[in-house]
C-alpha positions as CSV (number, residue, x, y, z in Angstrom):
1,A,-54.6,21.9,49.7
2,Q,-57.7,19.8,50.0
3,Q,-57.5,19.1,46.2
4,T,-54.0,17.8,46.7
5,Q,-55.2,15.6,49.6
6,L,-57.9,14.2,47.3
7,D,-55.3,13.5,44.5
8,V,-53.2,11.5,47.0
9,I,-56.2,9.5,48.2
10,S,-57.3,8.8,44.6
11,H,-53.8,7.5,43.8
12,N,-53.9,5.2,46.8
13,L,-57.3,3.8,45.8
14,A,-56.1,3.3,42.2
15,N,-53.2,1.2,43.4
16,V,-55.1,-0.9,45.9
17,S,-54.2,-4.0,43.9
18,T,-50.7,-3.0,42.9
19,T,-48.0,-5.4,44.1
20,G,-45.8,-3.9,46.9
21,F,-47.5,-0.5,46.7
22,K,-47.1,1.8,49.7
23,R,-49.9,4.3,50.5
24,G,-49.1,7.9,50.5
25,S,-50.4,10.8,52.7
26,A,-50.3,14.5,52.3
27,Q,-48.6,16.6,55.0
28,F,-49.8,20.1,55.9
29,Q,-48.6,23.1,57.7
30,D,-50.4,26.3,58.7
31,L,-49.3,29.5,57.1
32,M,-47.8,32.6,58.8
33,Y,-50.0,34.7,61.2
34,Q,-51.0,38.3,61.5
35,N,-49.9,39.3,65.0
36,L,-52.5,41.9,65.9
37,R,-51.9,41.7,69.7
38,Q,-48.8,40.3,71.3
39,V,-48.9,37.6,73.9
40,G,-47.9,39.0,77.3
41,A,-48.5,42.7,76.3
42,Q,-49.3,45.1,79.1
43,A,-53.1,45.5,79.5
44,T,-52.6,47.9,82.4
45,E,-49.6,49.0,84.5
46,Q,-50.2,45.9,86.7
47,T,-51.5,43.3,84.4
48,Q,-50.5,41.4,81.2
49,L,-52.6,39.9,78.5
50,P,-52.7,36.1,78.9
51,T,-53.4,35.5,75.2
52,G,-52.5,37.2,72.0
53,L,-54.5,38.0,68.9
54,H,-53.1,36.1,65.9
55,L,-55.0,35.6,62.7
56,G,-53.9,32.6,60.6
57,L,-53.6,32.9,56.8
58,G,-54.5,29.3,55.8
59,T,-52.7,26.1,55.1
60,K,-50.3,24.6,52.6
61,V,-49.1,21.2,51.5
62,V,-45.4,20.6,52.4
63,G,-45.0,17.1,51.3
64,T,-46.3,13.6,50.6
65,S,-45.1,10.9,52.9
66,R,-45.2,7.1,52.2
67,D,-46.1,4.4,54.7
68,F,-43.7,1.6,54.3
69,K,-45.6,-0.8,56.6
70,Q,-45.6,-4.3,55.1
71,G,-48.6,-5.4,53.0
72,T,-50.2,-8.8,53.3
73,P,-48.4,-11.6,51.6
74,Q,-50.6,-13.2,48.9
75,L,-50.0,-16.8,47.7
76,T,-49.5,-17.1,44.0
77,S,-47.6,-20.5,43.9
78,N,-45.5,-19.2,41.0
79,T,-41.9,-20.3,41.2
80,F,-40.3,-17.0,40.6
81,D,-42.6,-14.8,42.7
82,V,-40.9,-13.6,45.9
83,A,-42.2,-11.6,48.8
84,I,-40.1,-9.9,51.5
85,N,-41.3,-10.7,55.0
86,G,-39.8,-7.7,56.8
87,S,-37.8,-4.7,55.7
88,G,-35.7,-4.4,52.7
89,F,-35.8,-3.8,48.9
90,F,-34.9,-5.9,45.9
91,E,-32.2,-4.3,43.7
92,V,-32.9,-3.9,40.0
93,Q,-30.5,-2.7,37.3
94,M,-31.9,0.1,35.1
95,P,-31.0,0.5,31.4
96,D,-28.7,3.5,32.3
97,G,-26.7,1.3,34.7
98,T,-28.1,2.8,37.9
99,I,-29.8,0.7,40.6
100,A,-33.5,1.0,41.4
101,Y,-35.2,-0.5,44.4
102,T,-38.5,-2.3,44.7
103,R,-40.8,-4.4,47.0
104,D,-42.4,-6.0,43.9
105,G,-41.0,-9.5,43.7
106,T,-42.7,-10.5,40.4
107,F,-39.7,-12.0,38.6
108,K,-39.5,-14.1,35.4
109,P,-36.6,-15.5,33.4
110,D,-36.1,-13.8,30.1
111,A,-35.0,-15.4,26.8
112,N,-31.5,-15.9,28.2
113,G,-32.7,-17.3,31.5
114,Q,-31.8,-14.1,33.5
115,L,-34.3,-13.1,36.2
116,V,-36.0,-9.8,35.3
117,N,-38.9,-7.9,36.8
118,A,-42.3,-7.3,35.2
119,S,-40.8,-4.4,33.2
120,G,-37.8,-6.5,31.9
121,Y,-35.2,-4.9,34.2
122,P,-32.7,-7.6,35.4
123,L,-31.9,-8.1,39.1
124,A,-28.7,-6.4,40.1
125,A,-27.4,-9.7,41.4
126,G,-27.4,-11.1,37.8
127,I,-29.1,-14.4,38.6
128,T,-29.4,-16.7,35.5
129,I,-31.4,-19.9,35.3
130,P,-29.6,-22.3,33.0
131,S,-31.8,-23.7,30.2
132,S,-29.6,-26.7,29.5
133,P,-30.1,-29.0,31.1
134,A,-33.6,-27.8,31.9
135,P,-34.1,-27.4,35.7
136,A,-36.6,-29.8,37.2
137,S,-37.2,-27.3,40.2
138,V,-36.1,-23.9,41.3
139,T,-35.9,-23.1,45.0
140,I,-35.4,-19.7,46.5
141,D,-34.5,-20.0,50.2
142,P,-35.5,-17.5,52.9
143,N,-31.9,-16.4,53.0
144,G,-31.9,-15.5,49.2
145,S,-30.0,-18.5,47.9
146,V,-31.4,-19.6,44.5
147,S,-30.7,-23.3,43.7
148,I,-31.9,-25.7,41.0
149,T,-32.2,-29.4,40.5
150,T,-32.2,-31.3,37.2
151,A,-33.6,-34.7,36.1
152,T,-30.0,-36.0,36.0
153,N,-28.8,-34.3,39.1
154,P,-31.2,-34.2,42.0
155,A,-28.7,-32.5,44.3
156,P,-29.4,-28.8,44.6
157,T,-27.0,-26.5,42.7
158,V,-26.8,-22.8,43.7
159,V,-26.9,-20.5,40.7
160,G,-27.1,-17.2,42.6
161,T,-28.1,-15.3,45.7
162,L,-30.8,-12.6,46.0
163,M,-29.5,-9.7,48.1
164,L,-31.6,-7.0,49.7
165,A,-30.9,-3.3,50.5
166,Q,-32.3,-1.2,53.3
167,F,-32.2,2.6,54.0
168,V,-31.9,4.7,57.1
169,N,-34.9,6.8,55.8
170,P,-36.9,4.8,53.2
171,V,-39.5,7.6,53.2
172,G,-36.9,9.7,51.4
173,L,-36.7,7.4,48.4
174,E,-37.8,8.9,45.1
175,P,-40.6,7.1,43.4
176,L,-40.0,6.4,39.7
177,G,-43.2,4.5,38.8
178,E,-43.2,0.9,37.7
179,N,-43.1,-0.1,41.4
180,L,-39.5,1.3,41.6
181,Y,-37.7,3.8,43.9
182,R,-34.4,5.6,43.5
183,E,-31.8,6.5,46.2
184,S,-31.8,10.2,47.1
185,A,-29.9,12.5,49.5
186,A,-32.8,12.2,52.0
187,S,-32.9,8.4,52.0
188,G,-29.2,7.9,52.6
189,P,-27.0,5.3,50.9
190,P,-28.3,1.7,50.6
191,Q,-27.0,-0.9,53.0
192,Q,-26.8,-4.2,51.2
193,G,-27.1,-7.5,53.1
194,T,-28.3,-11.1,53.2
195,P,-32.0,-11.6,53.7
196,G,-32.8,-12.5,57.3
197,L,-29.7,-10.9,58.7
198,N,-28.9,-7.4,60.2
199,G,-32.6,-6.4,60.4
200,L,-33.4,-7.4,56.8
201,G,-36.5,-9.4,56.1
202,S,-36.6,-13.0,54.9
203,L,-37.9,-14.2,51.5
204,Q,-41.0,-16.2,50.8
205,Q,-41.1,-18.0,47.5
206,G,-44.4,-18.3,45.8
207,Y,-45.8,-15.2,47.5
208,L,-46.2,-11.6,46.5
209,E,-46.6,-8.6,48.8
210,G,-50.0,-6.9,48.5
211,S,-50.6,-3.2,48.7
212,N,-50.9,-1.8,52.2
213,V,-53.8,0.5,51.2
214,N,-56.8,0.2,53.6
215,V,-59.8,0.9,51.4
216,V,-62.1,1.7,54.3
217,Q,-59.6,4.2,55.8
218,E,-59.1,5.8,52.4
219,L,-62.9,6.2,51.9
220,V,-63.3,7.8,55.3
221,T,-60.4,10.2,54.6
222,M,-61.9,11.0,51.2
223,I,-65.2,11.9,52.9
224,Q,-63.5,14.1,55.4
225,T,-61.6,15.8,52.7
226,Q,-64.7,16.5,50.7
227,R,-66.5,17.9,53.8
228,A,-63.5,20.1,54.5
229,Y,-63.5,21.4,50.9
230,E,-67.2,22.2,51.2
231,M,-66.7,24.0,54.5
232,N,-63.9,26.1,53.1
233,S,-66.0,27.0,50.1
234,K,-68.9,28.0,52.3
235,A,-66.5,30.2,54.4
236,I,-65.4,32.0,51.3
237,Q,-69.0,32.5,50.2
238,T,-70.0,33.8,53.6
239,S,-67.0,36.2,53.8
240,D,-68.0,37.5,50.3
241,Q,-71.6,38.1,51.4
242,M,-70.4,40.0,54.6
243,L,-68.2,42.2,52.5
244,A,-71.1,42.9,50.1
245,K,-73.3,43.9,53.1
246,L,-70.5,46.1,54.4
247,A,-70.2,47.9,51.0
248,Q,-73.9,48.7,51.1
249,L,-73.7,50.5,54.5
């Protein structure tokens, strides 16, 4: 169990600089108990035992939970970098046609002008930046509207709209790697909407959301995990020594 905890902490620290990364934490439960004396059993004809005698059999890892608290927006000044200020996920179309979800707003136009993420997967909204005439500027509004101006037409022309999705239980999303998540039975179906409305966050052009990993917190937790591992190891050694003494009697 402590080794699993250390693996989770190591993964958090490894992704301290990953865009939109959400820290994970291991969740534990105690194991079943040996009931050697029942609570409330009769001690005498007139009295009851106020406590029982239950020996626990250890601990187990039951899951890893993600903290979807927002990371700090970091200024990049790149035209196609977008951060979500609030809740919500960008929708990305996978090669098999399914939709994945991400907080990573590192977008770039591909050879056809279509906006894709860092892995080359296009946005589900299918936004394309025209190459002819070449845009003089590209603006992504807080409400997701993507507009361009050209040298011959200074009036903004809308070429698409970035939509966001939110989930009843985002902790239930299945991580895929590449800063992507997939809908699961635990997360519930996605609820698509316009940024800034119905509880969805607004967009910030020229920013990227940083990881929400707190390095100091992770290091403190790592030290606690190491000490717990050492104490458990010492307990096993001590128990072994006591049994060896018992065998010599």
